[in-house]
C-alpha positions in Angstrom: 0.0 0.0 0.0 1.2 3.5 -0.8 2.0 5.5 2.3 0.7 8.7 0.9 -2.1 10.1 3.0 -4.3 13.1 2.0 -6.2 15.3 4.3 -8.1 16.9 1.5 -11.9 16.7 1.7 -12.0 15.5 -2.0 -10.1 13.2 -4.3 -9.9 13.3 -8.1 -9.6 10.1 -10.0 -10.3 9.3 -13.7 -11.4 12.8 -14.3 -14.0 12.9 -11.6 -13.9 14.5 -8.1 -15.5 12.9 -5.1 -15.9 14.1 -1.5 -14.3 11.7 1.0 -14.2 11.2 4.7 -10.7 12.3 5.5 -11.4 13.7 9.0 -8.7 13.5 11.7 -6.3 10.9 10.3 -6.6 11.4 6.5 -7.1 9.0 3.7 -4.7 6.7 1.9 -4.9 7.8 -1.7 -3.8 4.6 -3.3 -6.4 2.6 -1.4 -9.1 5.1 -2.2 -8.4 5.0 -5.9 -8.5 1.2 -5.8 -12.0 1.5 -4.2 -13.1 4.0 -6.8 -11.8 1.7 -9.6 -14.0 -1.1 -8.5 -17.2 1.0 -8.1 -16.6 2.5 -11.5 -15.8 -0.9 -13.1 -19.0 -2.5 -11.7 -21.1 0.4 -13.0 -19.5 0.1 -16.4 -20.9 -3.5 -16.6 -24.3 -3.0 -14.8 -26.5 0.1 -14.9 -27.6 -0.8 -11.4 -25.3 -1.9 -8.5 -26.1 -2.9 -5.0 -23.3 -1.9 -2.6 -23.4 -3.6 0.9 -21.2 -2.3 3.6 -20.4 -4.3 6.8 -17.8 -5.0 9.5 -16.2 -8.3 10.5 -14.9 -8.9 14.1 -12.9 -11.8 15.4 -12.2 -13.1 18.9 -8.4 -13.5 18.5 -6.0 -11.7 16.2 -4.5 -13.4 13.1 -1.0 -12.8 11.8 -2.1 -12.8 8.2 -5.2 -12.1 6.0 -5.8 -15.5 4.5 -9.0 -16.1 6.5 -10.6 -12.9 5.1 -9.6 -13.9 1.5 -11.2 -17.4 2.1 -14.3 -15.8 3.6 -14.7 -13.6 0.5 -14.1 -16.5 -1.8 -16.7 -18.7 -0.1 -19.3 -15.9 -0.1 -18.6 -15.0 -3.7 -19.0 -18.5 -4.9 -22.3 -18.9 -3.0 -23.8 -15.6 -4.1 -22.7 -16.0 -7.8 -24.4 -19.5 -7.9 -27.6 -18.3 -6.2 -28.1 -15.2 -8.3 -26.4 -16.4 -11.5 -23.9 -13.5 -11.3 -20.8 -13.0 -13.5 -19.1 -10.5 -11.1 -18.6 -10.1 -7.4 -16.9 -6.9 -6.5 -15.4 -6.2 -3.0 -13.0 -4.4 -0.9 -11.8 -4.9 2.7 -9.6 -3.0 5.1 -7.8 -4.5 8.1 -7.7 -2.4 11.3 -5.9 -2.9 14.6 -5.5 -0.2 17.2 -3.8 -0.6 20.5 -7.0 -0.4 22.5 -9.2 -2.4 20.1 -9.4 -5.9 18.7 -8.4 -6.6 15.1 -11.4 -6.1 12.7 -12.2 -5.6 9.1 -14.3 -3.0 7.3 -15.8 -4.4 4.1 -18.1 -3.8 1.2 -19.3 -5.9 -1.7 -20.7 -4.9 -5.1 -23.4 -6.9 -6.9 -25.4 -6.6 -10.1 -28.4 -4.6 -8.8 -30.7 -5.9 -11.6 -30.4 -9.5 -10.1 -29.8 -8.7 -6.4 -32.2 -6.1 -5.1 -32.1 -6.9 -1.3 -29.3 -7.4 1.1 -31.1 -9.9 3.4 -30.0 -13.2 1.9 -26.5 -11.9 1.1 -25.9 -10.8 4.7 -27.4 -14.0 6.2 -24.9 -16.0 4.1 -22.0 -13.8 5.0 -22.9 -13.9 8.7 -23.1 -17.7 8.6 -19.8 -18.1 6.8 -17.9 -15.8 9.1 -19.4 -17.2 12.3 -19.1 -20.9 11.4 -15.6 -20.8 9.9 -14.0 -18.1 12.0 -16.1 -17.8 15.2 -16.4 -14.1 14.6 -19.3 -11.7 14.4 -20.6 -9.7 11.5 -22.2 -6.3 11.9 -24.4 -5.1 9.1 -23.8 -1.4 8.5 -25.7 -0.1 5.4 -26.4 -0.6 1.8 -26.6 1.7 -1.3 -28.5 1.3 -4.5 -26.3 2.8 -7.2 -27.2 3.8 -10.8 -25.0 5.4 -13.4 -27.3 8.5 -13.7 -27.7 9.3 -9.9 -24.7 11.3 -8.9 -26.1 12.0 -5.4 -26.4 8.3 -4.5 -22.9 7.6 -5.9 -21.4 10.5 -3.9 -23.1 9.3 -0.7 -21.8 5.8 -1.2 -18.3 6.9 -2.0 -18.2 9.1 1.1 -19.4 6.2 3.2 -16.9 3.6 1.9 -14.0 6.0 1.9 -13.8 5.1 5.6 -12.0 1.9 4.6 -9.1 4.1 3.4 -8.7 6.1 6.6 -5.2 6.4 8.0 -5.9 5.4 11.6 -5.6 1.7 12.6 -3.4 0.5 9.7 0.0 0.5 11.3 -0.2 -2.4 13.8 0.3 -5.6 11.8 2.7 -8.4 11.1 4.7 -8.1 7.9 2.8 -10.9 6.2 -0.7 -9.3 6.9 -2.3 -7.0 4.4 -4.1 -3.8 5.3 -6.3 -3.8 2.2 -7.7 -6.2 -0.4 -10.0 -5.8 -3.3 -11.5 -7.4 -6.4 -9.9 -6.9 -9.8 -12.9 -6.1 -12.0 -12.0 -4.4 -15.2 -13.9 -1.7 -16.9 -15.9 -2.5 -20.1 -14.0 -1.5 -23.2 -16.9 0.7 -24.3 -16.9 4.0 -22.5 -19.7 4.4 -20.0 -20.2 7.8 -18.4 -21.2 8.2 -14.8 -23.3 11.2 -13.7 -21.3 14.3 -12.9 -22.8 17.4 -11.3 
């Protein structure tokens, strides 16, 4: 992860400027741009996207991030099969502060034409995390995104920019990652997102 942190209230990426939550500890620009890439890529393939934001907590710390990658893989396989999806976008950020237990902030991106509610997705995620890792999942929020609704996009981006915040990223073993995300690529055809 790039060590550059911005304390600006906005970030410009791919010709568009978005307001972000950079209060107090700032925002990792590299992480934030990776998040924006995945939101933009999903919206290039689907005119509607369901973004679901949640947190994962675990009883004991881990010295790597393999369990989160396996959790995402299991959840992705299940959701793709159930809804007949071609894509499953995601991002997660590991946090560990001196006074708190290790935890993860996450969001997933799904084709909003096929998945219109978060209930089954969160039930499956909760089951996988609790059964395999004895942790707890806390549902936070969801956003319904469309290419032509700039306000909804801006609200979602401000919300998920929390994953890129500077605080809580320094306390980790060398083999653990602070951040992970999907690698969905944009469609070759240019798709324009709403700009105000």
